mmCIF file of the C-alpha atoms, coordinates in Angstrom:
data_MODEL
# 
_entry.id   MODEL 
# 
loop_
_atom_site.group_PDB 
_atom_site.id 
_atom_site.type_symbol 
_atom_site.label_atom_id 
_atom_site.label_alt_id 
_atom_site.label_comp_id 
_atom_site.label_asym_id 
_atom_site.label_entity_id 
_atom_site.label_seq_id 
_atom_site.pdbx_PDB_ins_code 
_atom_site.Cartn_x 
_atom_site.Cartn_y 
_atom_site.Cartn_z 
_atom_site.occupancy 
_atom_site.B_iso_or_equiv 
_atom_site.pdbx_formal_charge 
_atom_site.auth_seq_id 
_atom_site.auth_comp_id 
_atom_site.auth_asym_id 
_atom_site.auth_atom_id 
_atom_site.pdbx_PDB_model_num 
ATOM 1   C CA . MET A 1 1   ? 70.609 116.240 105.535 1.00 0.00 ? 1   MET A CA 1 
ATOM 2   C CA . ALA A 1 2   ? 71.887 113.714 102.970 1.00 0.00 ? 2   ALA A CA 1 
ATOM 3   C CA . ARG A 1 3   ? 68.371 113.757 101.559 1.00 0.00 ? 3   ARG A CA 1 
ATOM 4   C CA . ALA A 1 4   ? 68.783 117.257 100.430 1.00 0.00 ? 4   ALA A CA 1 
ATOM 5   C CA . GLY A 1 5   ? 72.289 116.660 98.806  1.00 0.00 ? 5   GLY A CA 1 
ATOM 6   C CA . PHE A 1 6   ? 70.504 113.736 96.778  1.00 0.00 ? 6   PHE A CA 1 
ATOM 7   C CA . SER A 1 7   ? 67.554 115.736 95.734  1.00 0.00 ? 7   SER A CA 1 
ATOM 8   C CA . CYS A 1 8   ? 69.800 118.834 94.579  1.00 0.00 ? 8   CYS A CA 1 
ATOM 9   C CA . LEU A 1 9   ? 71.967 116.283 92.477  1.00 0.00 ? 9   LEU A CA 1 
ATOM 10  C CA . VAL A 1 10  ? 69.122 114.314 90.991  1.00 0.00 ? 10  VAL A CA 1 
ATOM 11  C CA . TRP A 1 11  ? 67.564 117.980 89.842  1.00 0.00 ? 11  TRP A CA 1 
ATOM 12  C CA . ILE A 1 12  ? 70.660 119.240 88.551  1.00 0.00 ? 12  ILE A CA 1 
ATOM 13  C CA . SER A 1 13  ? 71.372 115.741 86.450  1.00 0.00 ? 13  SER A CA 1 
ATOM 14  C CA . LEU A 1 14  ? 67.608 115.320 85.134  1.00 0.00 ? 14  LEU A CA 1 
ATOM 15  C CA . LEU A 1 15  ? 66.134 118.323 85.369  1.00 0.00 ? 15  LEU A CA 1 
ATOM 16  C CA . GLY A 1 16  ? 68.090 120.469 82.910  1.00 0.00 ? 16  GLY A CA 1 
ATOM 17  C CA . ALA A 1 17  ? 67.234 118.236 80.143  1.00 0.00 ? 17  ALA A CA 1 
ATOM 18  C CA . VAL A 1 18  ? 63.652 118.339 80.856  1.00 0.00 ? 18  VAL A CA 1 
ATOM 19  C CA . CYS A 1 19  ? 63.926 122.165 80.963  1.00 0.00 ? 19  CYS A CA 1 
ATOM 20  C CA . SER A 1 20  ? 65.591 122.686 77.779  1.00 0.00 ? 20  SER A CA 1 
ATOM 21  C CA . ASN A 1 21  ? 63.040 120.443 75.941  1.00 0.00 ? 21  ASN A CA 1 
ATOM 22  C CA . VAL A 1 22  ? 60.071 122.257 77.485  1.00 0.00 ? 22  VAL A CA 1 
ATOM 23  C CA . ALA A 1 23  ? 61.599 125.573 76.261  1.00 0.00 ? 23  ALA A CA 1 
ATOM 24  C CA . ALA A 1 24  ? 62.287 124.436 72.908  1.00 0.00 ? 24  ALA A CA 1 
ATOM 25  C CA . GLN A 1 25  ? 58.365 123.674 72.580  1.00 0.00 ? 25  GLN A CA 1 
ATOM 26  C CA . ALA A 1 26  ? 57.386 127.018 74.523  1.00 0.00 ? 26  ALA A CA 1 
ATOM 27  C CA . ALA A 1 27  ? 55.784 129.433 71.809  1.00 0.00 ? 27  ALA A CA 1 
ATOM 28  C CA . SER A 1 28  ? 56.093 132.539 74.229  1.00 0.00 ? 28  SER A CA 1 
ATOM 29  C CA . ALA A 1 29  ? 56.928 133.634 77.895  1.00 0.00 ? 29  ALA A CA 1 
ATOM 30  C CA . SER A 1 30  ? 53.475 133.094 79.030  1.00 0.00 ? 30  SER A CA 1 
ATOM 31  C CA . ALA A 1 31  ? 53.931 129.244 77.852  1.00 0.00 ? 31  ALA A CA 1 
ATOM 32  C CA . ILE A 1 32  ? 56.737 128.964 80.590  1.00 0.00 ? 32  ILE A CA 1 
ATOM 33  C CA . LEU A 1 33  ? 55.584 126.130 83.159  1.00 0.00 ? 33  LEU A CA 1 
ATOM 34  C CA . SER A 1 34  ? 55.953 126.584 87.019  1.00 0.00 ? 34  SER A CA 1 
ATOM 35  C CA . PHE A 1 35  ? 58.866 124.887 88.762  1.00 0.00 ? 35  PHE A CA 1 
ATOM 36  C CA . ALA A 1 36  ? 56.912 121.933 89.620  1.00 0.00 ? 36  ALA A CA 1 
ATOM 37  C CA . ALA A 1 37  ? 54.744 121.512 86.369  1.00 0.00 ? 37  ALA A CA 1 
ATOM 38  C CA . ILE A 1 38  ? 58.476 121.437 84.406  1.00 0.00 ? 38  ILE A CA 1 
ATOM 39  C CA . ALA A 1 39  ? 59.561 118.390 86.356  1.00 0.00 ? 39  ALA A CA 1 
ATOM 40  C CA . GLU A 1 40  ? 56.393 116.640 85.146  1.00 0.00 ? 40  GLU A CA 1 
ATOM 41  C CA . ALA A 1 41  ? 56.126 117.918 81.594  1.00 0.00 ? 41  ALA A CA 1 
ATOM 42  C CA . LEU A 1 42  ? 57.780 115.331 79.654  1.00 0.00 ? 42  LEU A CA 1 
ATOM 43  C CA . PRO A 1 43  ? 58.660 111.727 80.026  1.00 0.00 ? 43  PRO A CA 1 
ATOM 44  C CA . VAL A 1 44  ? 62.096 110.792 81.697  1.00 0.00 ? 44  VAL A CA 1 
ATOM 45  C CA . THR A 1 45  ? 64.169 109.355 78.967  1.00 0.00 ? 45  THR A CA 1 
ATOM 46  C CA . GLU A 1 46  ? 65.720 105.836 79.058  1.00 0.00 ? 46  GLU A CA 1 
ATOM 47  C CA . ALA A 1 47  ? 69.178 107.599 79.301  1.00 0.00 ? 47  ALA A CA 1 
ATOM 48  C CA . GLN A 1 48  ? 67.960 109.996 82.174  1.00 0.00 ? 48  GLN A CA 1 
ATOM 49  C CA . GLN A 1 49  ? 66.655 106.594 83.760  1.00 0.00 ? 49  GLN A CA 1 
ATOM 50  C CA . ALA A 1 50  ? 69.998 105.016 83.537  1.00 0.00 ? 50  ALA A CA 1 
ATOM 51  C CA . MET A 1 51  ? 71.836 108.303 85.124  1.00 0.00 ? 51  MET A CA 1 
ATOM 52  C CA . MET A 1 52  ? 69.555 108.078 87.997  1.00 0.00 ? 52  MET A CA 1 
ATOM 53  C CA . LYS A 1 53  ? 69.990 104.172 88.465  1.00 0.00 ? 53  LYS A CA 1 
ATOM 54  C CA . ARG A 1 54  ? 73.905 104.882 88.550  1.00 0.00 ? 54  ARG A CA 1 
ATOM 55  C CA . ILE A 1 55  ? 73.324 108.025 90.985  1.00 0.00 ? 55  ILE A CA 1 
ATOM 56  C CA . LEU A 1 56  ? 71.118 105.647 93.122  1.00 0.00 ? 56  LEU A CA 1 
ATOM 57  C CA . GLU A 1 57  ? 73.805 102.852 93.376  1.00 0.00 ? 57  GLU A CA 1 
ATOM 58  C CA . LYS A 1 58  ? 76.517 104.938 94.140  1.00 0.00 ? 58  LYS A CA 1 
ATOM 59  C CA . ARG A 1 59  ? 74.266 106.872 96.863  1.00 0.00 ? 59  ARG A CA 1 
ATOM 60  C CA . SER A 1 60  ? 73.296 103.469 98.139  1.00 0.00 ? 60  SER A CA 1 
ATOM 61  C CA . ILE A 1 61  ? 77.011 102.199 98.723  1.00 0.00 ? 61  ILE A CA 1 
ATOM 62  C CA . GLU A 1 62  ? 77.843 105.455 100.392 1.00 0.00 ? 62  GLU A CA 1 
ATOM 63  C CA . ALA A 1 63  ? 74.744 105.167 102.943 1.00 0.00 ? 63  ALA A CA 1 
ATOM 64  C CA . LEU A 1 64  ? 76.043 101.522 103.931 1.00 0.00 ? 64  LEU A CA 1 
ATOM 65  C CA . ALA A 1 65  ? 79.472 102.832 104.463 1.00 0.00 ? 65  ALA A CA 1 
ATOM 66  C CA . ARG A 1 66  ? 78.587 105.596 106.694 1.00 0.00 ? 66  ARG A CA 1 
ATOM 67  C CA . LEU A 1 67  ? 76.194 103.049 108.733 1.00 0.00 ? 67  LEU A CA 1 
ATOM 68  C CA . ASP A 1 68  ? 79.499 100.750 109.275 1.00 0.00 ? 68  ASP A CA 1 
ATOM 69  C CA . ALA A 1 69  ? 81.317 103.734 110.487 1.00 0.00 ? 69  ALA A CA 1 
ATOM 70  C CA . ALA A 1 70  ? 78.580 104.942 112.736 1.00 0.00 ? 70  ALA A CA 1 
ATOM 71  C CA . ALA A 1 71  ? 80.166 104.317 116.365 1.00 0.00 ? 71  ALA A CA 1 
ATOM 72  C CA . THR A 1 72  ? 77.147 105.130 118.679 1.00 0.00 ? 72  THR A CA 1 
ATOM 73  C CA . ASP A 1 73  ? 73.627 104.586 118.829 1.00 0.00 ? 73  ASP A CA 1 
ATOM 74  C CA . ALA A 1 74  ? 72.772 108.010 117.797 1.00 0.00 ? 74  ALA A CA 1 
ATOM 75  C CA . LYS A 1 75  ? 74.908 108.087 114.716 1.00 0.00 ? 75  LYS A CA 1 
ATOM 76  C CA . ARG A 1 76  ? 73.666 104.557 113.566 1.00 0.00 ? 76  ARG A CA 1 
ATOM 77  C CA . PHE A 1 77  ? 69.886 106.104 114.060 1.00 0.00 ? 77  PHE A CA 1 
ATOM 78  C CA . TYR A 1 78  ? 71.149 109.118 111.545 1.00 0.00 ? 78  TYR A CA 1 
ATOM 79  C CA . ALA A 1 79  ? 72.468 106.471 109.279 1.00 0.00 ? 79  ALA A CA 1 
ATOM 80  C CA . LEU A 1 80  ? 69.696 103.578 109.151 1.00 0.00 ? 80  LEU A CA 1 
ATOM 81  C CA . PRO A 1 81  ? 67.171 105.587 107.239 1.00 0.00 ? 81  PRO A CA 1 
ATOM 82  C CA . ASP A 1 82  ? 69.279 106.162 104.002 1.00 0.00 ? 82  ASP A CA 1 
ATOM 83  C CA . ALA A 1 83  ? 70.784 102.386 104.626 1.00 0.00 ? 83  ALA A CA 1 
ATOM 84  C CA . ALA A 1 84  ? 67.839 100.675 104.760 1.00 0.00 ? 84  ALA A CA 1 
ATOM 85  C CA . THR A 1 85  ? 66.883 102.631 101.411 1.00 0.00 ? 85  THR A CA 1 
ATOM 86  C CA . GLY A 1 86  ? 70.369 101.854 99.912  1.00 0.00 ? 86  GLY A CA 1 
ATOM 87  C CA . ALA A 1 87  ? 70.216 98.047  100.988 1.00 0.00 ? 87  ALA A CA 1 
ATOM 88  C CA . PHE A 1 88  ? 66.915 97.995  99.022  1.00 0.00 ? 88  PHE A CA 1 
ATOM 89  C CA . HIS A 1 89  ? 68.216 99.615  95.996  1.00 0.00 ? 89  HIS A CA 1 
ATOM 90  C CA . LEU A 1 90  ? 71.351 97.172  95.792  1.00 0.00 ? 90  LEU A CA 1 
ATOM 91  C CA . GLN A 1 91  ? 68.922 94.287  95.999  1.00 0.00 ? 91  GLN A CA 1 
ATOM 92  C CA . ARG A 1 92  ? 70.136 92.940  99.559  1.00 0.00 ? 92  ARG A CA 1 
ATOM 93  C CA . PHE A 1 93  ? 66.553 92.667  100.671 1.00 0.00 ? 93  PHE A CA 1 
ATOM 94  C CA . ALA A 1 94  ? 67.555 90.613  104.045 1.00 0.00 ? 94  ALA A CA 1 
ATOM 95  C CA . LEU A 1 95  ? 69.482 93.326  104.854 1.00 0.00 ? 95  LEU A CA 1 
ATOM 96  C CA . ALA A 1 96  ? 67.252 96.080  103.994 1.00 0.00 ? 96  ALA A CA 1 
ATOM 97  C CA . SER A 1 97  ? 64.368 94.474  106.285 1.00 0.00 ? 97  SER A CA 1 
ATOM 98  C CA . GLN A 1 98  ? 66.881 94.037  109.181 1.00 0.00 ? 98  GLN A CA 1 
ATOM 99  C CA . LEU A 1 99  ? 67.956 97.752  108.849 1.00 0.00 ? 99  LEU A CA 1 
ATOM 100 C CA . ALA A 1 100 ? 64.161 98.952  108.519 1.00 0.00 ? 100 ALA A CA 1 
ATOM 101 C CA . THR A 1 101 ? 63.197 97.050  111.546 1.00 0.00 ? 101 THR A CA 1 
ATOM 102 C CA . GLU A 1 102 ? 66.045 98.519  113.610 1.00 0.00 ? 102 GLU A CA 1 
ATOM 103 C CA . SER A 1 103 ? 65.289 101.845 112.458 1.00 0.00 ? 103 SER A CA 1 
ATOM 104 C CA . LEU A 1 104 ? 61.850 101.777 113.755 1.00 0.00 ? 104 LEU A CA 1 
ATOM 105 C CA . GLU A 1 105 ? 63.110 100.032 116.925 1.00 0.00 ? 105 GLU A CA 1 
ATOM 106 C CA . LEU A 1 106 ? 65.933 102.687 117.471 1.00 0.00 ? 106 LEU A CA 1 
ATOM 107 C CA . SER A 1 107 ? 63.378 105.622 116.833 1.00 0.00 ? 107 SER A CA 1 
ATOM 108 C CA . LYS A 1 108 ? 61.707 104.714 120.077 1.00 0.00 ? 108 LYS A CA 1 
ATOM 109 C CA . ALA A 1 109 ? 64.746 105.989 121.823 1.00 0.00 ? 109 ALA A CA 1 
ATOM 110 C CA . PHE A 1 110 ? 64.814 109.303 119.934 1.00 0.00 ? 110 PHE A CA 1 
ATOM 111 C CA . PRO A 1 111 ? 61.095 110.501 119.975 1.00 0.00 ? 111 PRO A CA 1 
ATOM 112 C CA . LYS A 1 112 ? 61.820 114.131 119.984 1.00 0.00 ? 112 LYS A CA 1 
ATOM 113 C CA . ASN A 1 113 ? 65.224 113.906 117.729 1.00 0.00 ? 113 ASN A CA 1 
ATOM 114 C CA . TRP A 1 114 ? 64.681 115.787 114.179 1.00 0.00 ? 114 TRP A CA 1 
ATOM 115 C CA . ASN A 1 115 ? 65.559 112.204 112.505 1.00 0.00 ? 115 ASN A CA 1 
ATOM 116 C CA . HIS A 1 116 ? 62.483 110.270 114.215 1.00 0.00 ? 116 HIS A CA 1 
ATOM 117 C CA . GLY A 1 117 ? 60.145 111.239 111.417 1.00 0.00 ? 117 GLY A CA 1 
ATOM 118 C CA . ASN A 1 118 ? 62.719 110.144 108.744 1.00 0.00 ? 118 ASN A CA 1 
ATOM 119 C CA . ALA A 1 119 ? 63.341 106.854 110.433 1.00 0.00 ? 119 ALA A CA 1 
ATOM 120 C CA . ILE A 1 120 ? 59.507 106.061 110.585 1.00 0.00 ? 120 ILE A CA 1 
ATOM 121 C CA . HIS A 1 121 ? 58.669 107.314 107.170 1.00 0.00 ? 121 HIS A CA 1 
ATOM 122 C CA . ARG A 1 122 ? 61.766 105.554 105.435 1.00 0.00 ? 122 ARG A CA 1 
ATOM 123 C CA . ALA A 1 123 ? 61.514 102.274 107.305 1.00 0.00 ? 123 ALA A CA 1 
ATOM 124 C CA . HIS A 1 124 ? 57.989 101.759 106.551 1.00 0.00 ? 124 HIS A CA 1 
ATOM 125 C CA . THR A 1 125 ? 58.704 102.617 102.955 1.00 0.00 ? 125 THR A CA 1 
ATOM 126 C CA . VAL A 1 126 ? 61.382 100.137 102.642 1.00 0.00 ? 126 VAL A CA 1 
ATOM 127 C CA . LEU A 1 127 ? 59.329 97.202  104.510 1.00 0.00 ? 127 LEU A CA 1 
ATOM 128 C CA . GLY A 1 128 ? 56.402 98.169  101.986 1.00 0.00 ? 128 GLY A CA 1 
ATOM 129 C CA . LEU A 1 129 ? 58.750 97.730  98.935  1.00 0.00 ? 129 LEU A CA 1 
ATOM 130 C CA . LEU A 1 130 ? 59.854 94.381  100.441 1.00 0.00 ? 130 LEU A CA 1 
ATOM 131 C CA . ALA A 1 131 ? 56.314 93.356  100.850 1.00 0.00 ? 131 ALA A CA 1 
ATOM 132 C CA . LEU A 1 132 ? 55.339 93.993  97.230  1.00 0.00 ? 132 LEU A CA 1 
ATOM 133 C CA . HIS A 1 133 ? 58.733 92.029  96.218  1.00 0.00 ? 133 HIS A CA 1 
ATOM 134 C CA . ALA A 1 134 ? 57.349 89.428  97.945  1.00 0.00 ? 134 ALA A CA 1 
ATOM 135 C CA . GLY A 1 135 ? 54.075 89.593  96.385  1.00 0.00 ? 135 GLY A CA 1 
ATOM 136 C CA . ASP A 1 136 ? 52.136 91.069  99.378  1.00 0.00 ? 136 ASP A CA 1 
ATOM 137 C CA . ILE A 1 137 ? 50.098 93.815  98.024  1.00 0.00 ? 137 ILE A CA 1 
ATOM 138 C CA . PRO A 1 138 ? 47.773 94.456  101.030 1.00 0.00 ? 138 PRO A CA 1 
ATOM 139 C CA . LEU A 1 139 ? 50.779 94.930  103.213 1.00 0.00 ? 139 LEU A CA 1 
ATOM 140 C CA . ALA A 1 140 ? 52.485 96.864  100.998 1.00 0.00 ? 140 ALA A CA 1 
ATOM 141 C CA . VAL A 1 141 ? 49.419 99.442  100.856 1.00 0.00 ? 141 VAL A CA 1 
ATOM 142 C CA . ARG A 1 142 ? 49.520 99.188  104.968 1.00 0.00 ? 142 ARG A CA 1 
ATOM 143 C CA . GLU A 1 143 ? 53.298 100.108 104.955 1.00 0.00 ? 143 GLU A CA 1 
ATOM 144 C CA . LEU A 1 144 ? 52.641 103.008 102.411 1.00 0.00 ? 144 LEU A CA 1 
ATOM 145 C CA . HIS A 1 145 ? 49.926 104.366 104.896 1.00 0.00 ? 145 HIS A CA 1 
ATOM 146 C CA . GLU A 1 146 ? 52.221 103.702 107.912 1.00 0.00 ? 146 GLU A CA 1 
ATOM 147 C CA . ALA A 1 147 ? 54.854 105.952 106.092 1.00 0.00 ? 147 ALA A CA 1 
ATOM 148 C CA . GLY A 1 148 ? 52.631 108.621 105.334 1.00 0.00 ? 148 GLY A CA 1 
ATOM 149 C CA . ALA A 1 149 ? 51.754 108.781 108.896 1.00 0.00 ? 149 ALA A CA 1 
ATOM 150 C CA . THR A 1 150 ? 54.964 110.220 109.700 1.00 0.00 ? 150 THR A CA 1 
ATOM 151 C CA . PRO A 1 151 ? 55.147 113.200 112.202 1.00 0.00 ? 151 PRO A CA 1 
ATOM 152 C CA . GLY A 1 152 ? 57.433 115.055 109.378 1.00 0.00 ? 152 GLY A CA 1 
ATOM 153 C CA . SER A 1 153 ? 60.742 116.054 109.611 1.00 0.00 ? 153 SER A CA 1 
ATOM 154 C CA . PRO A 1 154 ? 63.228 119.198 108.461 1.00 0.00 ? 154 PRO A CA 1 
ATOM 155 C CA . GLN A 1 155 ? 63.706 117.300 105.574 1.00 0.00 ? 155 GLN A CA 1 
ATOM 156 C CA . LEU A 1 156 ? 60.682 115.883 104.843 1.00 0.00 ? 156 LEU A CA 1 
ATOM 157 C CA . ASP A 1 157 ? 58.685 119.043 105.393 1.00 0.00 ? 157 ASP A CA 1 
ATOM 158 C CA . SER A 1 158 ? 61.162 120.679 102.833 1.00 0.00 ? 158 SER A CA 1 
ATOM 159 C CA . PHE A 1 159 ? 61.979 118.240 100.413 1.00 0.00 ? 159 PHE A CA 1 
ATOM 160 C CA . GLY A 1 160 ? 59.051 115.823 100.555 1.00 0.00 ? 160 GLY A CA 1 
ATOM 161 C CA . PRO A 1 161 ? 58.416 112.217 101.238 1.00 0.00 ? 161 PRO A CA 1 
ATOM 162 C CA . SER A 1 162 ? 59.519 109.277 99.142  1.00 0.00 ? 162 SER A CA 1 
ATOM 163 C CA . MET A 1 163 ? 57.466 108.404 96.229  1.00 0.00 ? 163 MET A CA 1 
ATOM 164 C CA . GLN A 1 164 ? 59.110 105.047 95.557  1.00 0.00 ? 164 GLN A CA 1 
ATOM 165 C CA . LEU A 1 165 ? 56.537 102.708 97.389  1.00 0.00 ? 165 LEU A CA 1 
ATOM 166 C CA . ALA A 1 166 ? 53.723 104.698 95.767  1.00 0.00 ? 166 ALA A CA 1 
ATOM 167 C CA . ARG A 1 167 ? 55.232 104.354 92.500  1.00 0.00 ? 167 ARG A CA 1 
ATOM 168 C CA . ALA A 1 168 ? 55.586 100.703 92.681  1.00 0.00 ? 168 ALA A CA 1 
ATOM 169 C CA . LEU A 1 169 ? 51.873 100.507 93.757  1.00 0.00 ? 169 LEU A CA 1 
ATOM 170 C CA . LEU A 1 170 ? 50.645 102.814 91.139  1.00 0.00 ? 170 LEU A CA 1 
ATOM 171 C CA . ARG A 1 171 ? 52.280 100.231 88.788  1.00 0.00 ? 171 ARG A CA 1 
ATOM 172 C CA . GLU A 1 172 ? 49.814 97.449  90.501  1.00 0.00 ? 172 GLU A CA 1 
ATOM 173 C CA . GLY A 1 173 ? 46.424 99.292  90.085  1.00 0.00 ? 173 GLY A CA 1 
ATOM 174 C CA . GLN A 1 174 ? 46.336 100.679 93.557  1.00 0.00 ? 174 GLN A CA 1 
ATOM 175 C CA . ALA A 1 175 ? 45.946 104.377 92.266  1.00 0.00 ? 175 ALA A CA 1 
ATOM 176 C CA . PRO A 1 176 ? 43.362 104.926 95.336  1.00 0.00 ? 176 PRO A CA 1 
ATOM 177 C CA . GLU A 1 177 ? 45.742 104.022 97.805  1.00 0.00 ? 177 GLU A CA 1 
ATOM 178 C CA . VAL A 1 178 ? 48.372 106.501 96.554  1.00 0.00 ? 178 VAL A CA 1 
ATOM 179 C CA . LEU A 1 179 ? 45.956 109.176 96.041  1.00 0.00 ? 179 LEU A CA 1 
ATOM 180 C CA . ALA A 1 180 ? 45.014 108.763 99.733  1.00 0.00 ? 180 ALA A CA 1 
ATOM 181 C CA . TYR A 1 181 ? 48.868 108.537 100.630 1.00 0.00 ? 181 TYR A CA 1 
ATOM 182 C CA . LEU A 1 182 ? 49.190 112.175 99.059  1.00 0.00 ? 182 LEU A CA 1 
ATOM 183 C CA . GLU A 1 183 ? 46.808 113.427 101.031 1.00 0.00 ? 183 GLU A CA 1 
ATOM 184 C CA . GLN A 1 184 ? 48.596 111.990 104.307 1.00 0.00 ? 184 GLN A CA 1 
ATOM 185 C CA . CYS A 1 185 ? 51.688 113.799 102.865 1.00 0.00 ? 185 CYS A CA 1 
ATOM 186 C CA . ARG A 1 186 ? 50.068 117.405 102.721 1.00 0.00 ? 186 ARG A CA 1 
ATOM 187 C CA . VAL A 1 187 ? 50.036 117.228 106.450 1.00 0.00 ? 187 VAL A CA 1 
ATOM 188 C CA . PHE A 1 188 ? 53.693 117.559 106.884 1.00 0.00 ? 188 PHE A CA 1 
ATOM 189 C CA . TRP A 1 189 ? 54.592 118.801 103.448 1.00 0.00 ? 189 TRP A CA 1 
ATOM 190 C CA . GLU A 1 190 ? 52.859 121.853 103.238 1.00 0.00 ? 190 GLU A CA 1 
ATOM 191 C CA . THR A 1 191 ? 55.264 123.640 100.471 1.00 0.00 ? 191 THR A CA 1 
ATOM 192 C CA . GLY A 1 192 ? 54.891 120.895 98.265  1.00 0.00 ? 192 GLY A CA 1 
ATOM 193 C CA . ALA A 1 193 ? 51.279 121.429 97.403  1.00 0.00 ? 193 ALA A CA 1 
ATOM 194 C CA . PRO A 1 194 ? 52.326 122.429 93.738  1.00 0.00 ? 194 PRO A CA 1 
ATOM 195 C CA . TRP A 1 195 ? 54.058 119.091 93.657  1.00 0.00 ? 195 TRP A CA 1 
ATOM 196 C CA . LEU A 1 196 ? 51.358 117.136 94.791  1.00 0.00 ? 196 LEU A CA 1 
ATOM 197 C CA . ASP A 1 197 ? 48.328 118.799 92.858  1.00 0.00 ? 197 ASP A CA 1 
ATOM 198 C CA . ILE A 1 198 ? 50.281 117.864 89.775  1.00 0.00 ? 198 ILE A CA 1 
ATOM 199 C CA . TRP A 1 199 ? 50.798 114.285 90.828  1.00 0.00 ? 199 TRP A CA 1 
ATOM 200 C CA . GLU A 1 200 ? 47.416 114.034 91.797  1.00 0.00 ? 200 GLU A CA 1 
ATOM 201 C CA . GLU A 1 201 ? 45.989 115.325 88.653  1.00 0.00 ? 201 GLU A CA 1 
ATOM 202 C CA . LYS A 1 202 ? 48.261 113.013 86.561  1.00 0.00 ? 202 LYS A CA 1 
ATOM 203 C CA . ILE A 1 203 ? 47.256 109.851 88.706  1.00 0.00 ? 203 ILE A CA 1 
ATOM 204 C CA . ARG A 1 204 ? 43.768 110.573 88.172  1.00 0.00 ? 204 ARG A CA 1 
ATOM 205 C CA . ALA A 1 205 ? 43.906 110.946 84.752  1.00 0.00 ? 205 ALA A CA 1 
ATOM 206 C CA . GLY A 1 206 ? 45.593 107.567 84.302  1.00 0.00 ? 206 GLY A CA 1 
ATOM 207 C CA . ARG A 1 207 ? 49.205 108.543 84.027  1.00 0.00 ? 207 ARG A CA 1 
ATOM 208 C CA . GLU A 1 208 ? 52.140 107.898 86.221  1.00 0.00 ? 208 GLU A CA 1 
ATOM 209 C CA . PRO A 1 209 ? 54.246 111.040 87.598  1.00 0.00 ? 209 PRO A CA 1 
ATOM 210 C CA . ASN A 1 210 ? 57.899 111.490 86.954  1.00 0.00 ? 210 ASN A CA 1 
ATOM 211 C CA . PHE A 1 211 ? 58.428 111.946 90.798  1.00 0.00 ? 211 PHE A CA 1 
ATOM 212 C CA . LEU A 1 212 ? 61.820 113.277 89.817  1.00 0.00 ? 212 LEU A CA 1 
ATOM 213 C CA . MET A 1 213 ? 63.236 114.449 92.984  1.00 0.00 ? 213 MET A CA 1 
ATOM 214 C CA . ASN A 1 214 ? 61.349 111.992 95.175  1.00 0.00 ? 214 ASN A CA 1 
ATOM 215 C CA . LEU A 1 215 ? 62.734 108.276 94.534  1.00 0.00 ? 215 LEU A CA 1 
ATOM 216 C CA . TRP A 1 216 ? 65.241 107.851 97.249  1.00 0.00 ? 216 TRP A CA 1 
# 
């Protein structure tokens, strides 16, 4: 359930400023944007990016501490997805690879667990980011689609997928692969259609979405 807390924290910290800017530009009540559209209405400022970086660093340290405290395989399984992500954010790349691989291996022992889909999605996202960091774009693309093939989870079905790897691949000119990933995500994130529609529209127009709530 940690993902929900992170999403809410980012939303409160960043979206408030975006909403106020949009409201100031709105000429009438009819110009007020939908919840999803507001988050993509304006560029995120450098100050907001710095704030998010600090949030991510704090979240990453906490995630690794939870893994260190995990005393059983089950507790370790629950902690691994966040810990692998956190290790990557802290640029502890060897540890991130180790934890992502362990998460995939341990997921085989918990096929019916609510965290199974999280483990698959987040591990492949981290492995894809590591591949991209090493300059291997084809492998990063394969990992993106492995992440998108997750069966879903309570968190993914409610709050949506990680867009870290998708954003990184967009910056490498891989828009068609990212659009295909968005289609994969529609399978489990049915309530996220407004977000996915807006992201797809921006990508097709050659613009990068903000992905405000989905960068963990």
